[in-house]
N, C-alpha and C positions, 0 to 999 in steps of 0.2 A: 146548321142543318146538314145531315149526311145525305149525299146524293148516291142513289143506287140505280144501276142500269139493269133492266130485265130483258134478256134476249130469248124469245120463245115464239114459235109460230102458232101456238094455240091461242086463238082469239079471245077465249073466255078467261085466260089467266090474268089479263090486265084487270078485268072487273073484280075477280076474286081477290087479287092483291089489294086493290083500292078499298074493297070492303073490309078485309081482315085487318088492314093497317090504317083505317080511316082516322082513328084517334091520333096516331102518331103523325099522320099527314096533316091533320087539322092543327096539331100543336107544333107543327113545323120541326119535328124530329127527323123525319124522312122525307126525301123528295125523290120520287120514282120517275125514271125515264124508260120508255119501252121501245124495243126493236123487234122486228119480225124474223130476223135471221142474223147470221154472223156478219154479213156484208153491211147490213143496215146498222148493226151495233157499232162497227168501226166508224161509220159516218157520224153516228150519234156521239161517239167518244170525241170526235173532232169538235163537235158543237158544245160538248160538255166535258172539258178537260179536267174538271174538278170531281169527277165520279170516283168514289172511294172503293165501291164494291160492285161486282158484276155477278148477276145470277143468270146462268146460261144453261139452256137445254143442249143435248148432244145432237139429236137428229133434227136438223133444220134444212130447208132448201137453200140453194145457191152457195151457202157456206155453213158447214156444220160447226158444232160447238167446240170440238177438239181443234179444228183449224183456227177458229176465233181465239181460243186459249193461247195457242202458240203466237199468234199475231199480237195479242195484247201484252204478252210478256216481253216482246221486242219493243213495242211502241209506248206502253204504259206500265213500266215495271213496279210502280208504287200502287197500282190498282190490283186488288186481289179478287180472284174469281171462285165462286162456289158453283159447282155443276149441279143442276136440278134436272134429273132425268129418270125416265122409267127403265132405262137400260142400266140397271144397277148391278150387273154381273161383275165378277172380279176383273175380267179383262178390261172392261170399260173404266172401272175405277182406277186400275193401275195405269192405263193409258192417260187418264186425266191427271193423275198425280205426277206422273213422269213429265208431263208438259207444264207443270207448275200450278195445278189447281190447289186452292187452299183447303177446300173441303168438298164433300159430295153428299147431296140429299136426294133420296129416291122419291119417285112419284108412285102413287098419289101422295101429294104433299101434306105432311103434318105441319100446319102453320105454326104451332107452338115450337116444334123442333126447328123449323126454318128460322123463326125469329131468334132463337138462342144461337143458332149458327151465324146469323147475320151479326148479332151483337159481338160474338167472339171475333168475327172477321174484322168488324169496324174497330174494335179495340186493338187488334194486331196492326192494322193500317195506321192508326193514330200513334202507336208506339214506334212504328217504323219511321214515320214522318218526324217524330220528336228526336229520334236518334240521328237521322240525317241532318236535321236542323242543328243539333248539338255539334255534330262533326263540322258543319259549315261554319258555325260561330267559333268553334275552336280553331279552325284554319284561319279565320279572320283575326282572332285574338293573337295568333302566332305572329301576325304581321306587325303587331303593336307592342307585344310583350316579349322580353328576352326568354329564351328557352330554359335557362336556369331558374327563372322565376316560376315559369309554368310547371317545371318538374317539382319545385319546392311546394307549390300549391297543392300538389297531389299527396303530400305527406301528412301524417297525423299532427306534426308540430306546427303546421301552417297557421291555424287559427290562434293558437296560444302565443304565437310569435309576432302577431301583427303589431304589437307595441314594443317588441324587443329590439335590441340592437347589439352589435358586437364590434370590438376593435380587431382590425386585421392589418397585416403587412401586405401592401400591394403597390402597384404602379398605376398612375393615371395619366392619360394623354388627352390633350385638346388639339384637334386638327381642324383648322379653319381654312376655307377656300378664299384666298385673298381677293379683295375688291369685287366680290360677287354681287354686291348690292348695285354696282354700276350697270350690270347687264339687266337687272330687274327694272331699272328705270326706263329702258328703251325697248325692251322686248315684251312680247305678250306673256301673260301668266302661264299659259300652257307651255310655251318654249322654255321659260325659266324653270318650271317644275321638272320637266323632262330632262333638262340639262343637269340640274342639281341632283336628281335621282341617279343619273348615270355616274356622276362623280362619287356620290355616296356609295353606290354599288361597288365601285373599284376600291374605295377605302375599306368598306366592310369586309370584302374578301380577304384583304391582307391582315386585318385584325383577327378574323376567324382562323386564318392559317397559322397564327401564333397563339391560338387558344385564348384570345382575348374576348371580352364581352362588351357589346355596345351598350353603354349606360343610357345614352339619350342622344337625340339629334336636337341641336339648339340653333334654329335658323339655318345658316350655312356652315355650321360647325358640328363636329362629331366629338362626343366624349366617350372614351373607352377605358376599361379597367382590366388590368392583368393581375391575376392572383397566382398563388402556389409557387413552385420552385422556379428560379431564374426569371421571375416576373419582370424585372427591369430589363434584362437582356432581350427578352421576347418583345417587350414594348418598343425598345429601340429598333430591333430588327423590323418589326411591323411598320414603324413610322418611316424608316429609311426606304422601305419598299413602297410605301404610299407616296412619299416625296418623288421617287423616281417614276412611278407609274403615272401620277398626275402630271408631272413635268413633261412626259412624253406624249401627252394627249394633244392632238392638233387644235389649232385655234378655230373657234366657231363663233359666229356672230360678232366678229372683231374682239373676241375674248380669248386670251391664252391662259389656261388655268395654272395656278400655282398654289401651294399650301404653305401656311406657317404653323409650326407645331411646337407645343410646349409639353415637356415630360417631367414628372416629379415622382418620387418614390418614398414610401415611409408608412407610418401608422395612420390609419384613417378609420372613420366610423361607418359601418355598413348597417342599413336598416330601412324601415318603412317611414318615409317622410310624407306628410300630407295633412288633410283636414278630416277630422272625425265627423264634423257636421256635414260636409259634402260627401263623405264616405268614399273618398278617392285618395289613394296612396301611390307613392312613387318609390320603388325599391332602388336605392341609390347609395352612393358613398359621399360623405361630407367630411370636412375638417380642414385644417390649415394646409396640409399637403395638397389637397384638391384645389384649394383657393390659389396656392402658389403655382400649381401647374397651369391654371388659367392665366395667371399674370405672366408666366413665362411665354405662353403662346402669344399674348398681346405684345410682348417685347420682341418676338421673333420677326424677322423680315421675310420677304417673299422667298419661298424655297428653303427656309431654314428650319432645322430641328434643334431646339434650344433646351438646355438642361442647366441646373445649378451646380455649385461646387460639390455638394454632397453626392449627387448622382455621378458627377464626373469621377470622383474618387473610387466609386464602385465599379465603373466600366472602363476606365482609362486603359486597362491592359487588353481589352477586347475590341475597342472601337477607336477609330482615329478622330480625335476631337481638337478643336482650335479655340483658344480663348477669345472671347468677345470683349470682355472688360467688365468693370463694376457698373451696376446700374441700379437706380432706385425704382422699385416696382410699386405699383399703386397700392396704397394702404399698408405698406411695409415700412416699419420704422427705420431699419438699417438697409444700406445698399447691399446688393448681392452680386457675387462673381458669377458671370454667365459664360457658358461654353456652347459652341455649335458642334453637333455631331456630324462629321463629314461622311464617314463610311465605316 
C-alpha cells in the first residue's frame, strides 16, 4: 500500500480525495494522511515515516508549502513532493522546482491528471528506493566477495564462464595466527571476533599493498593468491611484512600474536568451485601447488615463513633464506627440503 500525505488548509479537499479515490482506498492501493499546513505535515511525517508522496498546497497558514518542501528535502530525501496549488504562475512553479518539487498540479484539480501525476511520482520513488537498496546490497557484497570477482561479474563472459576454469602461474600463501584457538576457549565470542578481525585487517593491508588477492578466510587462517609478474617475490614481501607487523603487536588477554606462513608457487587451476544444486560457487584456486602451500604452513613454526626448494631456487638471490631440513609433509609421498625466509 502506498502512503500519501496531503497538506492543504482547504477542509473540503479531504472529502473530495476520499471520494475520488475511494476504490483505490478500499482496495488498499492508497493510504492517505491529511495535514492542515506545513507544520502539521512535518509532525505527520514523524508519525508516518513510510510516506512515499506528499501533495502540498503553497499558500497555507503557519508554514507555507515552499517552506515545507525545503524541510522535507532535508529530513525525508526519499519522499517526493507534488505541489497542488492555484498559484500556477511561472514564478511559483520555478520556486517549487528549485526547492526540489517533483511536479506541479494547478487548481482547480483535475483528478484524472492528479492520479497520473501520483502514479508517475510513485513509480519514481519505487525506482529510487530499488536503486538505493541495490547500492546497499552491493556494498554489503563487497565485504564478502573479492573486488576482482565483482568486476568479472560485470562482464559479458561471466555467465558463460560459470563452469569454466583455467590454468595459471601464481603464488599462494597460507597465513595462520598461531594458537589462536586457545584464546577462544577463555574469552567471550565478541572479544575473540574483534581481536581476530583486527589481526586480519593488518594481514589484508599487506597483501593488498603487494597486489595480492584474499582468496578466503579459513577460521584463523588467511589464504592469499598473487598473480602476474614477480608474483612469488611480491608474495614473499607481503608475508615478511605480515610476520613483522603481527610480531610487533602488543599482548592482549594474555595472548601474544604470531603467525606461521607457508608459500608455494607454480601452476594451479582457477575457477568456480561449488554446488550447482545449492547454486553457490566459490571462485578460488586449487591444485597440488595450493595443497603443498597449506602443508608448508602446517610445518612452519611460530613466526616462520616457510617455502620449499623449488621456491628457494627462484628467490635465493633476492631474499635471505636458511635451510630447515628435509621433512615429510602430510599426504606427500616423498620428503621435501624446507627453507625459512628470514628477510
